[in-house]
C-alpha positions as CSV (number, residue, x, y, z in Angstrom):
1,X,103.4,88.5,107.7
2,X,101.3,87.1,104.5
3,X,97.6,87.7,103.7
4,X,95.7,86.4,100.4
5,X,92.5,88.3,98.9
6,X,91.0,85.5,97.2
7,X,88.7,85.2,94.5
8,X,85.7,84.0,96.8
9,X,84.3,85.4,99.9
10,X,87.8,84.4,101.8
11,X,90.6,86.3,103.5
12,X,93.4,84.7,104.9
13,X,95.9,85.9,107.0
14,X,99.1,83.9,108.0
15,X,101.4,85.1,110.6
16,X,102.6,88.4,111.7
17,X,105.3,90.2,112.8
18,X,103.6,93.4,113.9
19,X,105.5,96.0,115.5
20,X,104.5,99.7,117.2
21,X,106.4,101.1,113.6
22,X,104.4,99.2,111.8
23,X,101.0,97.8,113.4
24,X,99.3,101.4,112.2
25,X,99.7,100.7,108.2
26,X,99.8,96.9,108.6
27,X,95.7,96.8,110.4
28,X,94.6,99.8,108.0
29,X,95.9,97.9,105.0
30,X,93.9,94.5,106.1
31,X,90.8,95.8,107.2
32,X,90.6,97.6,103.6
33,X,92.0,94.3,101.7
34,X,89.7,91.9,104.0
35,X,87.0,94.7,104.0
36,X,84.1,93.0,101.5
37,X,85.2,89.6,102.9
38,X,82.8,87.4,105.4
39,X,85.5,84.8,106.4
40,X,88.5,86.2,107.8
41,X,90.9,83.2,109.2
42,X,94.7,83.5,110.9
43,X,97.0,81.2,109.8
44,X,99.6,80.8,112.9
45,X,102.8,77.8,111.1
46,X,104.4,77.3,114.5
47,X,104.4,79.3,117.8
48,X,108.0,81.3,117.1
49,X,107.8,84.9,118.5
50,X,108.5,86.6,114.9
51,X,105.7,84.7,113.2
52,X,102.5,85.6,115.8
53,X,104.2,88.7,117.2
54,X,102.1,91.4,117.8
55,X,99.1,89.2,117.8
56,X,97.6,91.1,120.6
57,X,97.8,94.7,118.3
58,X,95.6,92.7,115.4
59,X,92.9,90.7,117.5
60,X,92.3,94.2,119.3
61,X,91.4,95.7,116.1
62,X,90.5,92.8,113.6
63,X,89.5,90.2,116.3
64,X,90.4,86.9,115.1
65,X,87.3,84.3,115.3
66,X,89.4,81.5,113.1
67,X,92.7,80.4,114.3
68,X,94.1,77.9,112.7
69,X,97.1,76.3,114.6
70,X,99.0,73.2,114.7
71,X,97.9,71.7,118.2
72,X,101.0,72.0,120.8
73,X,101.0,73.1,124.3
74,X,104.6,75.3,123.6
75,X,106.0,76.9,126.4
76,X,108.4,80.0,126.9
77,X,111.0,81.1,129.4
78,X,109.1,84.8,129.1
79,X,105.4,85.0,128.5
80,X,104.9,87.7,126.2
81,X,101.8,89.6,126.2
82,X,101.5,88.5,122.3
83,X,102.1,85.0,123.4
84,X,99.6,85.1,126.0
85,X,97.2,86.3,123.2
86,X,98.8,83.7,121.2
87,X,98.0,80.7,124.1
88,X,94.3,82.6,125.0
89,X,93.5,81.7,121.4
90,X,95.1,78.7,120.4
91,X,93.2,77.4,123.2
92,X,90.0,78.8,122.9
93,X,87.6,75.6,121.5
94,X,85.0,78.7,119.7
95,X,87.6,79.5,117.5
96,X,90.9,77.4,117.3
97,X,90.4,74.5,114.5
98,X,94.0,72.7,114.7
99,X,95.7,71.8,111.5
100,X,97.6,69.1,109.8
101,X,98.2,67.0,106.8
102,X,95.0,66.5,104.4
103,X,92.6,68.2,107.3
104,X,89.6,70.0,105.7
105,X,87.0,72.6,106.6
106,X,84.7,75.1,105.5
107,X,85.8,77.0,103.6
108,X,89.4,76.6,103.3
109,X,89.0,73.8,101.1
110,X,85.6,72.7,101.0
111,X,83.1,75.0,99.3
112,X,79.1,74.8,99.0
113,X,76.4,76.9,98.0
114,X,77.2,79.9,100.3
115,X,81.0,80.9,99.0
116,X,83.8,78.7,97.2
117,X,86.8,77.4,98.7
118,X,89.6,79.0,99.4
119,X,91.9,76.8,97.8
120,X,94.5,75.9,101.0
121,X,95.7,72.9,101.7
122,X,97.6,71.6,104.7
123,X,100.1,69.3,103.9
124,X,101.9,68.7,107.0
125,X,102.2,67.7,110.0
126,X,101.5,64.6,110.0
127,X,100.9,64.7,113.8
128,X,100.5,60.6,114.2
129,X,104.5,60.4,112.8
130,X,107.5,59.5,115.0
131,X,109.8,62.7,113.6
132,X,107.1,65.4,114.5
133,X,106.3,63.9,117.6
134,X,110.0,64.4,118.9
135,X,109.7,67.9,116.9
136,X,106.3,68.8,119.0
137,X,107.9,67.0,122.5
138,X,111.1,69.9,121.8
139,X,108.2,72.4,121.3
140,X,107.0,71.9,124.7
141,X,109.5,72.3,126.8
142,X,110.8,75.2,125.2
143,X,113.7,73.8,123.7
144,X,112.4,74.4,119.8
145,X,109.6,75.5,118.0
146,X,110.6,75.7,114.0
147,X,110.1,71.3,113.6
148,X,106.5,72.0,114.6
149,X,106.0,74.2,111.7
150,X,102.9,73.4,109.0
151,X,103.3,73.3,105.2
152,X,100.8,75.3,103.4
153,X,100.1,75.1,99.5
154,X,97.6,77.8,98.4
155,X,96.4,77.2,94.6
156,X,94.9,79.3,92.0
157,X,92.7,78.1,89.7
158,X,94.3,77.9,86.5
159,X,96.9,79.7,87.9
160,X,99.9,79.8,90.0
161,X,100.6,78.0,93.3
162,X,102.2,79.2,96.4
163,X,104.1,77.2,99.4
164,X,104.4,78.4,102.5
165,X,107.2,76.2,105.0
166,X,107.4,78.7,108.0
167,X,110.6,77.8,109.8
168,X,111.4,74.2,108.9
169,X,115.1,73.1,109.4
170,X,117.1,71.0,106.5
171,X,117.7,67.6,108.3
172,X,114.3,67.9,109.1
173,X,112.8,68.5,105.7
174,X,114.8,65.6,104.8
175,X,113.9,63.1,107.5
176,X,110.1,63.6,106.4
177,X,110.3,63.6,102.7
178,X,108.7,60.6,102.0
179,X,105.3,61.4,104.4
180,X,104.2,64.8,102.4
181,X,103.4,65.0,98.9
182,X,105.6,67.3,97.1
183,X,104.5,68.9,93.5
184,X,105.3,71.3,91.1
185,X,104.6,74.6,92.8
186,X,105.7,78.1,91.4
187,X,106.4,80.1,94.1
188,X,108.1,79.1,97.3
189,X,108.8,80.4,100.8
190,X,111.7,79.4,101.5
191,X,112.3,78.0,105.1
192,X,113.7,79.8,108.1
193,X,113.6,83.2,106.2
194,X,115.6,82.1,103.9
195,X,118.7,81.1,106.0
196,X,121.6,78.4,105.2
197,X,119.6,76.7,108.9
198,X,116.5,76.0,106.8
199,X,117.4,75.5,103.3
200,X,115.1,73.5,101.4
201,X,116.3,70.5,100.8
202,X,117.4,69.8,96.7
203,X,115.5,66.5,96.3
204,X,112.2,68.8,97.5
205,X,113.5,71.3,95.4
206,X,113.6,68.4,92.0
207,X,109.8,68.2,93.4
208,X,108.6,71.3,93.7
209,X,110.4,73.2,90.2
210,X,109.7,76.2,92.1
211,X,109.6,79.1,88.7
212,X,110.2,81.6,91.8
213,X,111.5,81.7,95.4
214,X,111.0,84.2,97.6
215,X,114.0,84.8,100.0
216,X,113.1,86.1,103.3
217,X,114.4,89.2,105.3
218,X,117.0,87.0,107.7
219,X,120.0,88.3,107.8
220,X,122.8,88.1,104.8
221,X,125.7,86.7,106.2
222,X,122.9,83.7,107.1
223,X,121.2,83.3,103.6
224,X,121.2,80.5,101.3
225,X,120.6,82.2,97.7
226,X,119.5,79.3,95.7
227,X,122.2,79.1,92.9
228,X,120.2,78.4,89.8
229,X,117.0,79.4,90.8
230,X,115.0,82.9,90.2
231,X,114.9,84.5,93.2
232,X,113.2,87.1,95.1
233,X,114.9,88.6,98.1
234,X,113.1,91.0,100.7
235,X,115.4,92.2,101.9
236,X,116.0,93.8,98.8
237,X,112.7,94.4,97.4
238,X,111.2,94.6,100.5
239,X,107.0,93.7,100.4
240,X,106.3,92.4,97.5
241,X,102.0,92.0,96.4
242,X,101.3,88.6,93.7
243,X,98.6,89.5,91.4
244,X,97.6,86.2,90.9
245,X,95.5,85.9,87.6
246,X,94.7,83.2,85.1
247,X,98.1,81.6,83.6
248,X,100.0,84.2,85.1
249,X,101.3,86.6,88.3
250,X,102.6,89.9,88.1
251,X,104.9,91.4,90.8
252,X,105.1,94.3,92.4
253,X,107.6,95.8,95.6
254,X,108.0,98.2,97.8
255,X,111.6,99.3,96.6
256,X,111.1,101.4,93.6
257,X,114.7,100.5,92.5
258,X,114.5,96.8,92.7
259,X,115.0,94.8,89.5
260,X,112.7,91.4,89.2
261,X,114.0,88.2,88.1
262,X,115.5,87.9,84.9
263,X,112.6,85.7,83.4
264,X,110.1,88.2,84.5
265,X,108.1,89.7,81.3
266,X,107.2,93.6,80.8
267,X,103.1,93.9,80.6
268,X,103.7,97.3,81.6
269,X,101.3,96.6,84.1
270,X,100.1,99.6,86.5
271,X,97.5,98.1,89.0
272,X,100.0,99.0,92.3
273,X,103.1,100.7,92.6
274,X,106.3,99.2,91.6
275,X,105.9,96.5,88.5
276,X,108.6,94.3,88.0
277,X,107.9,91.7,85.6
278,X,105.7,88.9,85.1
279,X,105.8,85.2,85.6
280,X,104.2,82.4,82.9
281,X,102.8,80.3,85.3
282,X,103.6,76.6,83.9
283,X,101.9,73.4,84.0
284,X,101.9,71.8,87.5
285,X,102.4,67.6,87.5
286,X,103.4,65.7,90.4
287,X,107.0,64.1,90.2
288,X,106.9,60.7,91.8
289,X,109.3,59.9,94.2
């Protein structure tokens, strides 16, 4: 689960996996951090339980009025409370906005006199792409949901960019490489929680040229550790806060003993507890295929 507290009048939540043990603390934090914002959106990357788990708990406490989702008719062997609520939000004509490659929406990526853009763009899916259509068909018979994942990119003006890949699988990413715009991105969340099955292809990494790869909380035996890249591993770091400012990202984690990547500078920041270092954001560029 991620959230972005934008410099504009926007607040974005990407996926969730709430449980009885963590829901109170997380919902309280979300309420506090979003209190000053008029627009809150929830982006669900794909219909897997661990990406919308507990969404009914969140929706009850913080009613979701802007639900961003890849259009689908996913089915499950067991309809959990979370999946039932996901489907209600997904199929609600007043709340759902179906995301796809290049889509535009106030105030996700269109600003006006009322408020500025949030800086979010959707790079995938291309709903006309044959490989996506095949993945969607698998999703809608309950076989697999991973390759219906949206690719979301956030860009701070004069600052860092961040990319989420959901649970895309390596072979699928290789198939669609020529159909998605890949450009230098400061921080990339490894697909499928960092699993080997979601290893970002080397050809993608050459274009993305990430300064930091965040590896998720999959069991260690299933992880790919992206040799040669600076990494933050959530199994050891715990929760991560990225304080994004012009030209820099200050990192904080919940594990007070965690040691950050070697290329982070020490600027002795104290905005949040457990500061682990600061990243100088490199100039971005697009590498043509």
